[in-house]
Phi, psi and omega in degrees: 000144179259172175221158176214156179258138163296142182305322179289326177293319177298317180296318181289328176297312179297321179296319179293322176301312180299319179299310181295324178294325179289336178284319182200131180302129180093342181289327176297319178294319177300317179297315178306309182293325178296316179294319178293329174295319177297316179297322179296321176298321178297313181298320181290324184222069189297337182255015184280341185254156187291150175286135174261325184211174180304112177075006182242129180241164178228131174243129182273144173283161182274318190263332184246154182280062183229151172236146175256116178265135186207162170229158179246145182222139185307311184270325185271344183084219181269128176252116177279114182270332181199145167246092197254128170295136188289350176261005180277159175309121187291349183252005187297336186270352192296344179278351185285138184235165179292338182290345184251047185263158177233117183291135180213345189272171178238000000 
């Protein structure tokens, strides 16, 4: 199964990487790998995590206070809707749609 990022999810992911890198050298890279590890778990077991909204699930990262919100689609695979800090407004991503995707997965 492949995955792709919604453009806004990709932007927030990159912003978080930059933030962690500015806090400590190498921490941004650690965050990058942690989120990609989370995405790999999603790709391997897409229905393993609880539904938050109709068709949208959340998988938590292990090391950082982030969740990856995603939906699965027969043809498109996994669509990452948000790479969300867990203290952020939980509904901020709800306007994002499948029509605005950016392919990134393998």
